[in-house]
N, C-alpha and C positions, 0 to 999 in steps of 0.2 A: 546490595545488588551484586550479582556476578559480573565480572569483567572479562569473561571468556566469550567476548562478543563475536569472535571469528571462528569459534569452535562449533562447526555444524553438527557434529555427532552429539555434542552436549545439548545443543538447541533442540534436536529431535528427541533426545531423551526426555527433555522437559515437556515437549508436546505429547509424547507417549504417556507421560504421567497425567497430563490434562485429560487425555482421551480415556484413560482408565478411571479417573475420578468422576468424570462426567458421563461416561457411557457413550460418548460421541466417537464414532470410528475415525481413526486417522487413515485416510485413504491414499493410495499411491497414485502419483501422476506418471510413474515410470522413471527410468534411469536416464540421466543426461550428464555427460562429462564425468562419469564415474560415480555419481551420487544419485540416490533415489530422492525424488521430490514428493511432496505430500500436500493434501488439502483436507479441510474439515467442513462438513455441511451439518449445521445444527438441525435437530428434529423440528424446531419451530419454523424453519424456512419452508415456504411454499413457492410455487412457480412464479408468483407475482408478489413483489414487495421484498422487503429485507435489504440487507447491506452486504456489499462485496468489499472485503479488506485484503490487501496484498502488501507484502514486504519483501525486501531483499532482491529486487530485480537487478539492482546494481550492488555488487559485492563489497564495494568500499563505503557503504552506507549502513553501518551496523546498528545504529539506534533504531532503525525501522524494524528489524527482526527482533531486537531485544524488547522494544515497546510492545509489539503484538503478543509475544509470549508472556511478558510480565503482566499485561492486562488480562490475558486469558487465565493465568494462574490466580489472579485476584478474584475472578468471578466465581470460582468453584462450580457447583452444580447449577448455579443461576445461568451459566452459559447456555444450557439446554433450552432455556426459555427465550433466548434472543434469536431472531431470524437472520442468520449469518452464513456467508460463504467465506472461509478463511484460507488464505494461501500464506503459510508461514515463511517461506523463502523460495523465490523462483530462480535463484542463481547460486546454488550451493558452492560450486567450484569458485565462483568469483568471491563469495564470502570468505572462504578458507584462504584464498590468495590475496584478499584485500584489494581486489581490482574491480573496475566497473564492468568489464566485458566478460563474455564466456570464454571457454577454452579455445573456441574457434574464432574468437575475436568479434563476435556479434554483440551489438548493443540490443538487448532484448526489448528495451523501451523504445526502439525504433523499428520493431520487427513484427508488429501484430498484423500487418498486411500480408505477411509471408505464410507459406504453407509447408515449409521445409525444416522448421525448427521444432523438434519433438516436444519440448516443454510447453511451448506456446500452443501447439496443436492439442496437447492434453488439457490445457486450461480451457480452450474453446469447447472441447468435447464435454468437459465437466459442467460448464455453465450453460450449455445449449438448452434453449427453451425457457431460460430464466429472464425475468425483467425486474431489475432492482430499483428500489427507491433511491438509493445512493451507492456510489462506489468511491472508495478512498484508497489511494495509493500512497504509501509512506516512503518518503525519500529523504536525502540529505544533500547539502551543497557545501563543498569545500570552501567556497568563497563567501558563504553566507555570513551576514552580520546580525542575523536574527531569524525568526520564523517567517516564511512567506508561503503563499499557495497559489495554485492555478485553479480557477473555477470555470468550467465550461458554461457558457451562457445558454440557459434554457428556462427553467422554472424560476418564477419570482414569488415572494421576495428571495433575494440571494442569501446565502448562508455564510459567505466568506468572512465577513466582518465579525460575526459571532464566533466562528471557529478560531480566529486569531485572538479574539478577546479571551477565550478559554485558555489558549496556549500562553498568553502573555503573563499569566500567573507565574510561569516558570522561566520564560525567555522573552526578550523584547521582540517586537516586530521588526523585520529587516527594513532599514530606512532608505535603501537605495531606490532612486527613481527609475532606474533601468537595470534589468537583470537579463543576461544572455541576449542582449540586444532588443529586448521587449520592454515596453513601458509598464511600470508597476505603480499602482496607487495605494499607499498605506499597506504595503505588503501583499497586495492582491493583483494578479494578472487575470483579468476576466476576459476570456477569449471566445470568439466564434470559431467554428471549424472551417478552415480553408482547405477543402479537399485537394486542391492542386498543390498547395504547399506540402501537405503531408504525403501526397503521392511522390513528391520529390525527395523528402528527407526521411520518410518511413513513418509508420503509424505507431505512436505511443499507446500504451495500455489504456490511458484515459480516453483517448480519441476513439479507439475501438469500442470501449464500453459505452461511450456516449452514442455512437452510431448504432450499436447493436443491442445493448442490454441495460442501460441505466438512465434514469430520469435526471440524476445529478451526478457529476463527476468532479472529484477533487484530487489534486496532487499536492501533498503537503511536504514542505522542505524545512528541515531543521539545519542549523549551522554546525557542521561537523567539527569545527575547531573548539566548540564549547564543550563543557563537561558532559560526559555520557549520561549521567543521571538526569541532568536538566533536559537534554534532548529527548530522552525516553519519557520523562514526565510531560513534556510538551506534546509529544505524539499521543500519549494516553489521554490527555485532556481533550484533544481533538476527537479521538475515537469515541470518548464518552459523550461529547456534545453532539456528534452526528447521530449516535444511537438515541439520545434524548429527542432530537428533532424529528427523527423518523417515527418514533413511537408515540409522540404526544398527540 
């Protein structure tokens, strides 16, 4: 595995290679903070159904971007047959600088209610009109002791336990009973959307997707102090399990 995890130019070179191999266009989201951002929409995706995947909204969480490109490279031309919207890296400047925020100091994952951030407006425009079966946001946690996830409450049966079981082949489930002040049970924080709370702190990507575009929404967190290879493998296991559950 490459360890150029904060080399955005190299990351996009790899995505360009995937695009050439699969015939899936690598489309521009425009330039932000001196970097061009991109997305891919597979030909199998229709306006209803499919899966939204995003990575790199926080620049200090490199296993997210590395996992998504590694998984895409593994698929080859089979990627065309999967109904997907892929956002390889939403915060290129942050990735290069190894920081959470943007050049302007914005936390993009608290900004999806805003209309003044170009990359977020570009994401909204790109997915307008789509309703996804699932949305998965790949993240990392510096304080993490294993893998955990946030699952927005809506459809049952829930998938959180199964996704953590898939990840557990590579990394343990985070044992903490409370994370960021919120109660967690066996690595899962299953939350309802409190609009008043998020109006106060800002809308995460998962909340926006839950309200506007997706039947299920997951934020997956790997422990950033563990080996990169294991974090990437755990994210890939979750990616594959979500695809399996959507398609079965």
